[in-house]
C-alpha positions as CSV (number, residue, x, y, z in Angstrom):
1,X,-75.9,34.8,56.4
2,X,-75.2,35.6,52.5
3,X,-72.0,34.2,51.1
4,X,-69.4,36.6,48.9
5,X,-67.1,33.4,48.6
6,X,-67.9,33.6,44.9
7,X,-67.5,37.5,44.5
8,X,-64.6,38.2,42.2
9,X,-63.9,41.9,41.7
10,X,-63.9,43.1,38.2
11,X,-61.4,45.9,37.4
12,X,-62.6,48.9,36.0
13,X,-66.3,48.7,37.9
14,X,-66.8,50.4,41.5
15,X,-66.6,47.8,44.1
16,X,-69.9,49.2,45.8
17,X,-71.8,48.5,42.6
18,X,-70.2,45.1,42.2
19,X,-71.3,44.3,45.4
20,X,-75.0,45.5,44.9
21,X,-75.0,43.7,41.5
22,X,-73.9,40.6,43.4
23,X,-76.6,40.8,45.7
24,X,-79.7,41.8,43.0
25,X,-77.9,38.1,41.1
26,X,-78.4,36.6,44.0
27,X,-82.0,37.9,44.5
28,X,-83.0,36.8,41.1
29,X,-81.3,33.5,41.0
30,X,-83.2,32.3,44.2
31,X,-80.0,31.5,46.2
32,X,-80.7,35.1,48.2
33,X,-83.8,35.3,49.9
34,X,-86.0,37.6,51.7
35,X,-85.3,37.9,55.4
36,X,-81.6,36.2,54.9
37,X,-78.8,38.3,57.0
38,X,-76.2,40.5,55.2
39,X,-72.6,40.1,57.0
40,X,-72.3,43.7,58.8
41,X,-70.3,46.0,57.1
42,X,-67.1,45.9,58.9
43,X,-67.5,41.9,58.3
44,X,-67.8,42.4,54.5
45,X,-65.1,45.3,54.2
46,X,-62.5,42.6,55.8
47,X,-64.1,39.6,53.9
48,X,-63.7,41.4,50.6
49,X,-60.4,43.8,51.4
50,X,-62.2,46.9,50.9
51,X,-62.5,50.1,52.6
52,X,-65.1,50.3,55.0
53,X,-67.0,53.2,53.8
54,X,-67.1,51.2,50.3
55,X,-69.3,48.8,52.4
56,X,-71.1,51.4,54.1
57,X,-72.1,53.2,50.0
58,X,-73.3,50.1,48.8
59,X,-75.8,49.0,51.6
60,X,-77.2,52.6,51.5
61,X,-77.4,52.2,47.7
62,X,-79.1,48.7,48.6
63,X,-81.6,50.4,51.4
64,X,-82.5,53.2,49.2
65,X,-83.5,50.3,46.2
66,X,-85.5,48.3,49.2
67,X,-83.3,45.7,49.1
68,X,-81.9,45.5,52.5
69,X,-83.7,46.6,55.7
70,X,-81.1,48.4,58.2
71,X,-82.0,49.5,61.9
72,X,-78.7,51.3,63.5
73,X,-77.1,49.2,65.9
74,X,-78.9,46.0,64.2
75,X,-78.3,43.4,61.7
76,X,-79.0,44.3,57.9
77,X,-81.5,41.7,56.2
78,X,-82.6,41.3,52.5
79,X,-86.3,42.3,51.8
80,X,-87.8,41.1,48.5
81,X,-91.1,42.5,47.7
């Protein structure tokens, strides 16, 4: 599962964009790999102390970019092509 232990929010930048950037940097660095499991939206919101809607927005945008694959009622996974 992808770790968010090193995630530190920066002031002035929306959290959902910071989450997306965190994933993108991990993929570029090779620390996040294809098929790796994402935490659930609820777990991520609890870990980061953010609104679940913010986590949902980040996941939706990651899906639109093709970086994660999600199915209703199932886990989300990184998809690197």
